[in-house]
Backbone and ligand atoms as CSV (ligand in chain L), in Angstrom:
chain,resi,resn,atom,element,x,y,z
A,1,MET,N,N,149.797,87.180,-12.119
A,1,MET,CA,C,149.907,86.289,-13.287
A,1,MET,C,C,149.694,84.839,-12.844
A,2,ALA,N,N,148.829,84.123,-13.582
A,2,ALA,CA,C,148.524,82.733,-13.218
A,2,ALA,C,C,149.771,81.865,-13.359
A,3,LYS,N,N,149.806,80.828,-12.544
A,3,LYS,CA,C,150.964,79.928,-12.600
A,3,LYS,C,C,150.926,79.109,-13.894
A,4,PRO,N,N,152.100,78.769,-14.431
A,4,PRO,CA,C,152.119,77.964,-15.662
A,4,PRO,C,C,151.713,76.511,-15.402
A,5,ILE,N,N,151.328,75.853,-16.463
A,5,ILE,CA,C,151.128,74.405,-16.454
A,5,ILE,C,C,152.457,73.788,-16.886
A,6,PHE,N,N,152.994,72.910,-16.058
A,6,PHE,CA,C,154.230,72.216,-16.435
A,6,PHE,C,C,153.871,71.032,-17.338
A,7,ILE,N,N,154.605,70.893,-18.433
A,7,ILE,CA,C,154.464,69.719,-19.311
A,7,ILE,C,C,155.814,69.014,-19.303
A,8,LEU,N,N,155.850,67.868,-18.624
A,8,LEU,CA,C,157.119,67.172,-18.376
A,8,LEU,C,C,157.208,65.910,-19.223
A,9,ASN,N,N,158.380,65.672,-19.744
A,9,ASN,CA,C,158.618,64.527,-20.625
A,9,ASN,C,C,159.812,63.730,-20.137
A,10,GLY,N,N,159.642,62.416,-20.110
A,10,GLY,CA,C,160.681,61.539,-19.600
A,10,GLY,C,C,161.646,61.042,-20.658
A,11,PRO,N,N,162.370,59.975,-20.337
A,11,PRO,CA,C,163.514,59.528,-21.135
A,11,PRO,C,C,163.152,59.109,-22.557
A,12,ASN,N,N,164.075,59.434,-23.440
A,12,ASN,CA,C,164.028,59.073,-24.868
A,12,ASN,C,C,163.020,59.882,-25.672
A,13,LEU,N,N,162.227,60.716,-24.996
A,13,LEU,CA,C,161.267,61.524,-25.761
A,13,LEU,C,C,161.986,62.646,-26.518
A,14,ASN,N,N,163.237,62.928,-26.162
A,14,ASN,CA,C,164.039,63.860,-26.970
A,14,ASN,C,C,164.279,63.303,-28.372
A,15,LEU,N,N,164.106,61.985,-28.535
A,15,LEU,CA,C,164.328,61.356,-29.846
A,15,LEU,C,C,163.034,61.207,-30.643
A,16,LEU,N,N,161.972,61.836,-30.165
A,16,LEU,CA,C,160.694,61.746,-30.865
A,16,LEU,C,C,160.881,62.181,-32.332
A,17,GLY,N,N,160.256,61.435,-33.245
A,17,GLY,CA,C,160.423,61.726,-34.669
A,17,GLY,C,C,161.497,60.858,-35.303
A,18,LEU,N,N,162.481,60.467,-34.493
A,18,LEU,CA,C,163.566,59.607,-34.978
A,18,LEU,C,C,163.389,58.192,-34.457
A,19,ARG,N,N,162.845,58.104,-33.248
A,19,ARG,CA,C,162.751,56.851,-32.525
A,19,ARG,C,C,161.462,56.112,-32.886
A,20,GLN,N,N,161.577,54.887,-33.368
A,20,GLN,CA,C,160.420,54.031,-33.658
A,20,GLN,C,C,159.218,54.833,-34.180
A,21,PRO,N,N,159.392,55.495,-35.342
A,21,PRO,CA,C,158.290,56.343,-35.848
A,21,PRO,C,C,157.008,55.571,-36.107
A,22,GLU,N,N,157.139,54.243,-36.334
A,22,GLU,CA,C,155.923,53.434,-36.548
A,22,GLU,C,C,155.070,53.385,-35.279
A,23,ILE,N,N,155.696,53.642,-34.130
A,23,ILE,CA,C,154.943,53.658,-32.859
A,23,ILE,C,C,154.656,55.094,-32.410
A,24,TYR,N,N,155.668,55.963,-32.537
A,24,TYR,CA,C,155.555,57.291,-31.915
A,24,TYR,C,C,155.336,58.430,-32.922
A,25,GLY,N,N,155.342,58.078,-34.251
A,25,GLY,CA,C,155.073,59.098,-35.255
A,25,GLY,C,C,156.316,59.865,-35.669
A,26,SER,N,N,156.117,60.824,-36.542
A,26,SER,CA,C,157.259,61.519,-37.161
A,26,SER,C,C,157.482,62.928,-36.601
A,27,GLN,N,N,156.590,63.385,-35.749
A,27,GLN,CA,C,156.798,64.733,-35.196
A,27,GLN,C,C,157.864,64.715,-34.108
A,28,THR,N,N,158.621,65.780,-34.046
A,28,THR,CA,C,159.674,65.883,-33.031
A,28,THR,C,C,159.092,66.479,-31.742
A,29,LEU,N,N,159.887,66.399,-30.682
A,29,LEU,CA,C,159.434,66.988,-29.413
A,29,LEU,C,C,159.316,68.511,-29.534
A,30,ASP,N,N,160.191,69.110,-30.362
A,30,ASP,CA,C,160.067,70.557,-30.608
A,30,ASP,C,C,158.730,70.875,-31.288
A,31,ASP,N,N,158.322,70.010,-32.225
A,31,ASP,CA,C,157.009,70.209,-32.874
A,31,ASP,C,C,155.895,70.164,-31.815
A,32,VAL,N,N,156.013,69.191,-30.899
A,32,VAL,CA,C,154.981,69.053,-29.858
A,32,VAL,C,C,154.981,70.289,-28.955
A,33,ALA,N,N,156.180,70.738,-28.595
A,33,ALA,CA,C,156.277,71.927,-27.730
A,33,ALA,C,C,155.641,73.135,-28.413
A,34,GLU,N,N,155.913,73.291,-29.718
A,34,GLU,CA,C,155.338,74.429,-30.464
A,34,GLU,C,C,153.820,74.339,-30.511
A,35,ALA,N,N,153.313,73.129,-30.782
A,35,ALA,CA,C,151.849,72.957,-30.850
A,35,ALA,C,C,151.216,73.249,-29.483
A,36,CYS,N,N,151.883,72.815,-28.413
A,36,CYS,CA,C,151.352,73.080,-27.062
A,36,CYS,C,C,151.366,74.579,-26.763
A,37,SER,N,N,152.454,75.258,-27.178
A,37,SER,CA,C,152.530,76.714,-26.935
A,37,SER,C,C,151.422,77.448,-27.671
A,38,ALA,N,N,151.197,77.037,-28.926
A,38,ALA,CA,C,150.155,77.708,-29.724
A,38,ALA,C,C,148.788,77.490,-29.077
A,39,LEU,N,N,148.509,76.268,-28.642
A,39,LEU,CA,C,147.211,75.998,-28.009
A,39,LEU,C,C,147.103,76.742,-26.673
A,40,ALA,N,N,148.203,76.760,-25.919
A,40,ALA,CA,C,148.186,77.468,-24.634
A,40,ALA,C,C,147.841,78.942,-24.859
A,41,ASP,N,N,148.427,79.551,-25.895
A,41,ASP,CA,C,148.108,80.961,-26.217
A,41,ASP,C,C,146.614,81.111,-26.491
A,42,ASP,N,N,146.083,80.195,-27.310
A,42,ASP,CA,C,144.642,80.249,-27.641
A,42,ASP,C,C,143.787,80.122,-26.383
A,43,LEU,N,N,144.237,79.267,-25.464
A,43,LEU,CA,C,143.440,78.993,-24.259
A,43,LEU,C,C,143.715,80.003,-23.142
A,44,GLY,N,N,144.706,80.869,-23.369
A,44,GLY,CA,C,144.996,81.913,-22.385
A,44,GLY,C,C,145.724,81.409,-21.152
A,45,VAL,N,N,146.547,80.361,-21.343
A,45,VAL,CA,C,147.354,79.864,-20.217
A,45,VAL,C,C,148.820,79.865,-20.634
A,46,SER,N,N,149.702,79.750,-19.643
A,46,SER,CA,C,151.122,79.635,-19.967
A,46,SER,C,C,151.601,78.233,-19.621
A,47,ILE,N,N,152.620,77.797,-20.336
A,47,ILE,CA,C,153.162,76.456,-20.089
A,47,ILE,C,C,154.675,76.531,-19.921
A,48,ARG,N,N,155.202,75.518,-19.266
A,48,ARG,CA,C,156.652,75.301,-19.225
A,48,ARG,C,C,156.864,73.874,-19.707
A,49,PHE,N,N,157.531,73.706,-20.839
A,49,PHE,CA,C,157.660,72.401,-21.509
A,49,PHE,C,C,159.087,71.908,-21.320
A,50,LEU,N,N,159.258,70.750,-20.672
A,50,LEU,CA,C,160.592,70.267,-20.279
A,50,LEU,C,C,160.750,68.789,-20.599
A,51,GLN,N,N,161.978,68.381,-20.862
A,51,GLN,CA,C,162.271,66.946,-21.067
A,51,GLN,C,C,163.565,66.596,-20.372
A,52,SER,N,N,163.602,65.417,-19.757
A,52,SER,CA,C,164.871,64.912,-19.219
A,52,SER,C,C,164.927,63.398,-19.341
A,53,ASN,N,N,166.133,62.900,-19.520
A,53,ASN,CA,C,166.360,61.452,-19.517
A,53,ASN,C,C,166.619,60.934,-18.104
A,54,HIS,N,N,166.596,61.833,-17.109
A,54,HIS,CA,C,167.037,61.472,-15.756
A,54,HIS,C,C,165.876,61.532,-14.762
A,55,GLU,N,N,165.687,60.436,-14.068
A,55,GLU,CA,C,164.576,60.325,-13.114
A,55,GLU,C,C,164.646,61.429,-12.049
A,56,GLY,N,N,165.851,61.646,-11.496
A,56,GLY,CA,C,166.002,62.646,-10.430
A,56,GLY,C,C,165.661,64.049,-10.910
A,57,GLN,N,N,166.015,64.340,-12.167
A,57,GLN,CA,C,165.674,65.672,-12.705
A,57,GLN,C,C,164.153,65.841,-12.790
A,58,LEU,N,N,163.476,64.776,-13.200
A,58,LEU,CA,C,162.009,64.844,-13.280
A,58,LEU,C,C,161.418,65.040,-11.883
A,59,VAL,N,N,161.965,64.321,-10.897
A,59,VAL,CA,C,161.514,64.486,-9.509
A,59,VAL,C,C,161.748,65.934,-9.063
A,60,ASP,N,N,162.923,66.487,-9.388
A,60,ASP,CA,C,163.219,67.880,-9.002
A,60,ASP,C,C,162.208,68.856,-9.624
A,61,TRP,N,N,161.876,68.646,-10.888
A,61,TRP,CA,C,160.913,69.558,-11.536
A,61,TRP,C,C,159.528,69.414,-10.907
A,62,ILE,N,N,159.143,68.172,-10.567
A,62,ILE,CA,C,157.824,67.972,-9.941
A,62,ILE,C,C,157.810,68.660,-8.566
A,63,GLN,N,N,158.907,68.556,-7.834
A,63,GLN,CA,C,158.974,69.260,-6.536
A,63,GLN,C,C,158.907,70.771,-6.741
A,64,GLU,N,N,159.591,71.247,-7.776
A,64,GLU,CA,C,159.583,72.686,-8.079
A,64,GLU,C,C,158.167,73.149,-8.427
A,65,ALA,N,N,157.385,72.245,-9.014
A,65,ALA,CA,C,156.014,72.587,-9.411
A,65,ALA,C,C,155.133,72.927,-8.208
A,66,ARG,N,N,155.509,72.379,-7.020
A,66,ARG,CA,C,154.760,72.728,-5.807
A,66,ARG,C,C,154.861,74.239,-5.609
A,67,GLY,N,N,153.749,74.920,-5.661
A,67,GLY,CA,C,153.790,76.369,-5.477
A,67,GLY,C,C,154.104,77.145,-6.744
A,68,ALA,N,N,154.641,76.484,-7.773
A,68,ALA,CA,C,155.048,77.216,-8.982
A,68,ALA,C,C,154.228,76.849,-10.208
A,69,ALA,N,N,153.495,75.730,-10.159
A,69,ALA,CA,C,152.713,75.298,-11.328
A,69,ALA,C,C,151.256,75.133,-10.920
A,70,SER,N,N,150.344,75.406,-11.876
A,70,SER,CA,C,148.923,75.208,-11.568
A,70,SER,C,C,148.517,73.758,-11.809
A,71,GLY,N,N,149.253,73.053,-12.647
A,71,GLY,CA,C,148.958,71.650,-12.925
A,71,GLY,C,C,150.150,71.031,-13.632
A,72,ILE,N,N,150.160,69.712,-13.686
A,72,ILE,CA,C,151.259,69.005,-14.350
A,72,ILE,C,C,150.678,68.034,-15.373
A,73,ILE,N,N,151.159,68.164,-16.604
A,73,ILE,CA,C,150.917,67.146,-17.631
A,73,ILE,C,C,152.237,66.409,-17.775
A,74,ILE,N,N,152.204,65.091,-17.679
A,74,ILE,CA,C,153.465,64.349,-17.705
A,74,ILE,C,C,153.372,63.117,-18.590
A,75,ASN,N,N,154.363,62.985,-19.465
A,75,ASN,CA,C,154.609,61.707,-20.133
A,75,ASN,C,C,155.887,61.152,-19.493
A,76,PRO,N,N,155.731,60.276,-18.509
A,76,PRO,CA,C,156.920,59.801,-17.799
A,76,PRO,C,C,157.722,58.785,-18.608
A,77,ALA,N,N,157.219,58.426,-19.809
A,77,ALA,CA,C,157.875,57.456,-20.695
A,77,ALA,C,C,158.165,56.170,-19.917
A,78,ALA,N,N,159.360,55.612,-20.052
A,78,ALA,CA,C,159.632,54.309,-19.420
A,78,ALA,C,C,159.529,54.370,-17.896
A,79,TYR,N,N,159.739,55.544,-17.312
A,79,TYR,CA,C,159.632,55.648,-15.841
A,79,TYR,C,C,158.201,55.443,-15.344
A,80,SER,N,N,157.227,55.548,-16.248
A,80,SER,CA,C,155.839,55.238,-15.856
A,80,SER,C,C,155.766,53.862,-15.214
A,81,HIS,N,N,156.544,52.947,-15.787
A,81,HIS,CA,C,156.408,51.532,-15.439
A,81,HIS,C,C,157.331,51.110,-14.298
A,82,THR,N,N,158.163,52.033,-13.835
A,82,THR,CA,C,159.171,51.657,-12.828
A,82,THR,C,C,159.256,52.599,-11.629
A,83,SER,N,N,158.786,53.842,-11.774
A,83,SER,CA,C,159.241,54.860,-10.817
A,83,SER,C,C,158.261,55.188,-9.690
A,84,VAL,N,N,158.523,54.607,-8.525
A,84,VAL,CA,C,157.795,55.010,-7.317
A,84,VAL,C,C,158.217,56.428,-6.926
A,85,ALA,N,N,159.460,56.809,-7.247
A,85,ALA,CA,C,159.946,58.157,-6.904
A,85,ALA,C,C,159.130,59.236,-7.621
A,86,ILE,N,N,158.809,59.009,-8.883
A,86,ILE,CA,C,157.995,59.994,-9.612
A,86,ILE,C,C,156.565,59.987,-9.073
A,87,LEU,N,N,156.022,58.811,-8.775
A,87,LEU,CA,C,154.689,58.744,-8.154
A,87,LEU,C,C,154.678,59.521,-6.838
A,88,ASP,N,N,155.690,59.300,-5.989
A,88,ASP,CA,C,155.721,59.984,-4.689
A,88,ASP,C,C,155.814,61.497,-4.869
A,89,ALA,N,N,156.639,61.940,-5.818
A,89,ALA,CA,C,156.784,63.388,-6.058
A,89,ALA,C,C,155.444,63.971,-6.514
A,90,LEU,N,N,154.763,63.274,-7.420
A,90,LEU,CA,C,153.455,63.759,-7.898
A,90,LEU,C,C,152.428,63.762,-6.766
A,91,SER,N,N,152.532,62.802,-5.861
A,91,SER,CA,C,151.589,62.735,-4.735
A,91,SER,C,C,151.794,63.890,-3.764
A,92,ALA,N,N,152.975,64.496,-3.804
A,92,ALA,CA,C,153.259,65.659,-2.949
A,92,ALA,C,C,152.888,66.972,-3.647
A,93,PHE,N,N,152.330,66.877,-4.850
A,93,PHE,CA,C,151.886,68.060,-5.602
A,93,PHE,C,C,150.375,68.164,-5.446
A,94,ASP,N,N,149.888,69.357,-5.126
A,94,ASP,CA,C,148.468,69.519,-4.796
A,94,ASP,C,C,147.528,69.657,-5.996
A,95,GLY,N,N,148.043,70.115,-7.120
A,95,GLY,CA,C,147.172,70.439,-8.257
A,95,GLY,C,C,146.862,69.223,-9.117
A,96,PRO,N,N,146.115,69.451,-10.203
A,96,PRO,CA,C,145.766,68.352,-11.100
A,96,PRO,C,C,146.969,67.804,-11.874
A,97,VAL,N,N,146.908,66.503,-12.120
A,97,VAL,CA,C,147.967,65.806,-12.880
A,97,VAL,C,C,147.298,65.022,-14.009
A,98,ILE,N,N,147.802,65.205,-15.204
A,98,ILE,CA,C,147.323,64.408,-16.341
A,98,ILE,C,C,148.510,63.658,-16.940
A,99,GLU,N,N,148.321,62.360,-17.106
A,99,GLU,CA,C,149.360,61.484,-17.659
A,99,GLU,C,C,149.070,61.271,-19.142
A,100,VAL,N,N,150.092,61.442,-19.960
A,100,VAL,CA,C,149.938,61.268,-21.405
A,100,VAL,C,C,150.904,60.198,-21.901
A,101,HIS,N,N,150.409,59.315,-22.738
A,101,HIS,CA,C,151.257,58.391,-23.500
A,101,HIS,C,C,150.884,58.514,-24.962
A,102,ILE,N,N,151.892,58.626,-25.795
A,102,ILE,CA,C,151.652,58.751,-27.239
A,102,ILE,C,C,151.045,57.452,-27.779
A,103,SER,N,N,151.630,56.344,-27.374
A,103,SER,CA,C,151.138,55.039,-27.818
A,103,SER,C,C,150.098,54.528,-26.822
A,104,ASN,N,N,149.342,53.520,-27.263
A,104,ASN,CA,C,148.386,52.887,-26.344
A,104,ASN,C,C,149.129,51.814,-25.562
A,105,ILE,N,N,149.563,52.165,-24.365
A,105,ILE,CA,C,150.383,51.249,-23.562
A,105,ILE,C,C,149.621,49.958,-23.224
A,106,HIS,N,N,148.302,50.009,-23.274
A,106,HIS,CA,C,147.494,48.826,-22.927
A,106,HIS,C,C,147.450,47.798,-24.059
A,107,LYS,N,N,147.911,48.225,-25.229
A,107,LYS,CA,C,147.909,47.347,-26.404
A,107,LYS,C,C,149.310,46.793,-26.652
A,108,ARG,N,N,150.244,47.123,-25.759
A,108,ARG,CA,C,151.642,46.787,-25.996
A,108,ARG,C,C,152.110,45.688,-25.022
A,109,GLU,N,N,153.421,45.588,-24.830
A,109,GLU,CA,C,153.958,44.525,-23.973
A,109,GLU,C,C,153.357,44.619,-22.563
A,110,ALA,N,N,153.303,43.465,-21.894
A,110,ALA,CA,C,152.697,43.410,-20.558
A,110,ALA,C,C,153.374,44.394,-19.607
A,111,PHE,N,N,154.702,44.557,-19.719
A,111,PHE,CA,C,155.397,45.426,-18.756
A,111,PHE,C,C,155.031,46.892,-18.922
A,112,ARG,N,N,154.435,47.254,-20.071
A,112,ARG,CA,C,154.013,48.661,-20.260
A,112,ARG,C,C,152.592,48.897,-19.773
A,113,GLN,N,N,151.897,47.839,-19.425
A,113,GLN,CA,C,150.465,47.993,-19.164
A,113,GLN,C,C,150.158,48.458,-17.749
A,114,HIS,N,N,151.196,48.527,-16.923
A,114,HIS,CA,C,151.003,49.124,-15.603
A,114,HIS,C,C,151.812,50.411,-15.505
A,115,SER,N,N,151.173,51.470,-15.040
A,115,SER,CA,C,151.872,52.733,-14.795
A,115,SER,C,C,151.706,53.116,-13.325
A,116,PHE,N,N,152.819,53.292,-12.621
A,116,PHE,CA,C,152.756,53.781,-11.240
A,116,PHE,C,C,152.091,55.156,-11.182
A,117,VAL,N,N,152.353,55.970,-12.194
A,117,VAL,CA,C,151.859,57.357,-12.205
A,117,VAL,C,C,150.329,57.410,-12.270
A,118,SER,N,N,149.713,56.403,-12.885
A,118,SER,CA,C,148.243,56.416,-13.020
A,118,SER,C,C,147.540,56.407,-11.669
A,119,ALA,N,N,148.229,55.903,-10.618
A,119,ALA,CA,C,147.630,55.886,-9.277
A,119,ALA,C,C,147.436,57.300,-8.733
A,120,ARG,N,N,148.136,58.272,-9.316
A,120,ARG,CA,C,148.013,59.670,-8.886
A,120,ARG,C,C,147.299,60.540,-9.925
A,121,ALA,N,N,147.345,60.117,-11.183
A,121,ALA,CA,C,146.836,60.986,-12.250
A,121,ALA,C,C,145.331,61.200,-12.124
A,122,ASP,N,N,144.889,62.420,-12.413
A,122,ASP,CA,C,143.452,62.711,-12.453
A,122,ASP,C,C,142.858,62.282,-13.789
A,123,GLY,N,N,143.698,62.194,-14.806
A,123,GLY,CA,C,143.269,61.722,-16.119
A,123,GLY,C,C,144.443,61.080,-16.815
A,124,VAL,N,N,144.148,60.116,-17.674
A,124,VAL,CA,C,145.190,59.412,-18.430
A,124,VAL,C,C,144.774,59.382,-19.898
A,125,ILE,N,N,145.690,59.791,-20.771
A,125,ILE,CA,C,145.422,59.762,-22.211
A,125,ILE,C,C,146.489,58.874,-22.845
A,126,ALA,N,N,146.062,57.856,-23.574
A,126,ALA,CA,C,147.015,56.939,-24.205
A,126,ALA,C,C,146.513,56.565,-25.584
A,127,GLY,N,N,147.450,56.507,-26.536
A,127,GLY,CA,C,147.107,55.990,-27.853
A,127,GLY,C,C,146.523,57.025,-28.794
A,128,CYS,N,N,146.609,58.283,-28.451
A,128,CYS,CA,C,146.086,59.348,-29.330
A,128,CYS,C,C,147.218,60.053,-30.070
A,129,GLY,N,N,148.390,59.425,-30.095
A,129,GLY,CA,C,149.532,60.068,-30.740
A,129,GLY,C,C,149.926,61.326,-29.978
A,130,VAL,N,N,150.680,62.205,-30.651
A,130,VAL,CA,C,151.114,63.420,-29.953
A,130,VAL,C,C,149.949,64.374,-29.701
A,131,GLU,N,N,148.821,64.135,-30.364
A,131,GLU,CA,C,147.630,64.949,-30.080
A,131,GLU,C,C,147.206,64.783,-28.615
A,132,GLY,N,N,147.635,63.683,-27.986
A,132,GLY,CA,C,147.323,63.456,-26.576
A,132,GLY,C,C,147.773,64.617,-25.692
A,133,TYR,N,N,148.885,65.251,-26.067
A,133,TYR,CA,C,149.360,66.405,-25.279
A,133,TYR,C,C,148.349,67.557,-25.363
A,134,LEU,N,N,147.789,67.750,-26.568
A,134,LEU,CA,C,146.840,68.859,-26.752
A,134,LEU,C,C,145.524,68.545,-26.039
A,135,LEU,N,N,145.116,67.277,-26.130
A,135,LEU,CA,C,143.901,66.866,-25.399
A,135,LEU,C,C,144.115,67.058,-23.901
A,136,GLY,N,N,145.307,66.686,-23.437
A,136,GLY,CA,C,145.636,66.837,-22.016
A,136,GLY,C,C,145.616,68.297,-21.596
A,137,LEU,N,N,146.121,69.160,-22.470
A,137,LEU,CA,C,146.154,70.595,-22.150
A,137,LEU,C,C,144.741,71.171,-22.088
A,138,ARG,N,N,143.899,70.765,-23.031
A,138,ARG,CA,C,142.498,71.244,-22.998
A,138,ARG,C,C,141.816,70.810,-21.699
A,139,ARG,N,N,142.027,69.552,-21.338
A,139,ARG,CA,C,141.413,69.036,-20.107
A,139,ARG,C,C,141.965,69.779,-18.885
A,140,MET,N,N,143.285,69.995,-18.900
A,140,MET,CA,C,143.924,70.652,-17.754
A,140,MET,C,C,143.349,72.050,-17.535
A,141,VAL,N,N,143.103,72.758,-18.641
A,141,VAL,CA,C,142.590,74.129,-18.510
A,141,VAL,C,C,141.222,74.120,-17.825
A,142,GLY,N,N,140.467,73.032,-17.985
A,142,GLY,CA,C,139.197,72.910,-17.279
A,142,GLY,C,C,139.353,72.566,-15.802
A,143,LEU,N,N,140.530,72.084,-15.430
A,143,LEU,CA,C,140.727,71.640,-14.040
A,143,LEU,C,C,141.404,72.677,-13.163
A,144,VAL,N,N,142.246,73.529,-13.774
A,144,VAL,CA,C,143.015,74.465,-12.945
A,144,VAL,C,C,142.150,75.655,-12.531
A,145,PRO,N,N,142.430,76.231,-11.369
A,145,PRO,CA,C,141.639,77.365,-10.890
A,145,PRO,C,C,141.667,78.499,-11.915
A,146,GLY,N,N,140.480,79.018,-12.206
A,146,GLY,CA,C,140.405,80.134,-13.154
A,146,GLY,C,C,140.470,79.699,-14.599
A,147,GLY,N,N,140.664,78.375,-14.828
A,147,GLY,CA,C,140.728,77.889,-16.209
A,147,GLY,C,C,139.339,77.810,-16.823
A,148,LYS,N,N,139.325,77.671,-18.151
A,148,LYS,CA,C,138.038,77.565,-18.847
A,148,LYS,C,C,137.557,76.117,-18.758
A,149,THR,N,N,136.265,75.904,-18.894
A,149,THR,CA,C,135.779,74.515,-18.876
A,149,THR,C,C,135.490,74.056,-20.282
L,1,DQA,C1,C,155.423,56.140,-23.814
L,1,DQA,C2,C,155.169,54.645,-23.584
L,1,DQA,C3,C,156.249,54.053,-22.699
L,1,DQA,O1,O,155.988,52.673,-22.483
L,1,DQA,C4,C,157.595,54.187,-23.359
L,1,DQA,O2,O,158.617,53.708,-22.504
L,1,DQA,C5,C,157.888,55.575,-23.804
L,1,DQA,C6,C,156.809,56.399,-24.349
L,1,DQA,C7,C,154.424,56.753,-24.806
L,1,DQA,O3,O,154.382,57.975,-24.881
L,1,DQA,O4,O,153.731,56.017,-25.525
L,1,DQA,O5,O,159.039,55.990,-23.818
L,1,DQA,O6,O,155.259,56.823,-22.567
């Protein structure tokens, strides 16, 4: 059985749908997880969809992905802009990494315009709303061994 694609979500994304809907939209993280599962089924891949507000937990999951995941899609949320620890963990992962941001971080405050994670990501999707996760999943399936192009 092929390894799953990990889809990791950072802090405050558990509040998706409630939090600043004018920026992040009205869909909840459960809605996003369901949409990703449905697309994964269509594409013939499996996913593991996770969220944590804690940097160390995200690092632990990225370490766990070594050997257990075929690729990582990550919205590191605010940790994108601060976390060398998440960058280092991703750099120790051999497979493809796609970074997703719901909002266009380049159109926002200066402190959001730099992401440590982008230095490791094979692709970055920003400003496509929650559809960015689905775009990321389609791209990932083209990158992982045995995936479709
Ligand atoms: C975000 C953008 C980050 O700057 C912010 O801290 C988030 C979400 C996005 O998906 O647009 O929490 O990663």
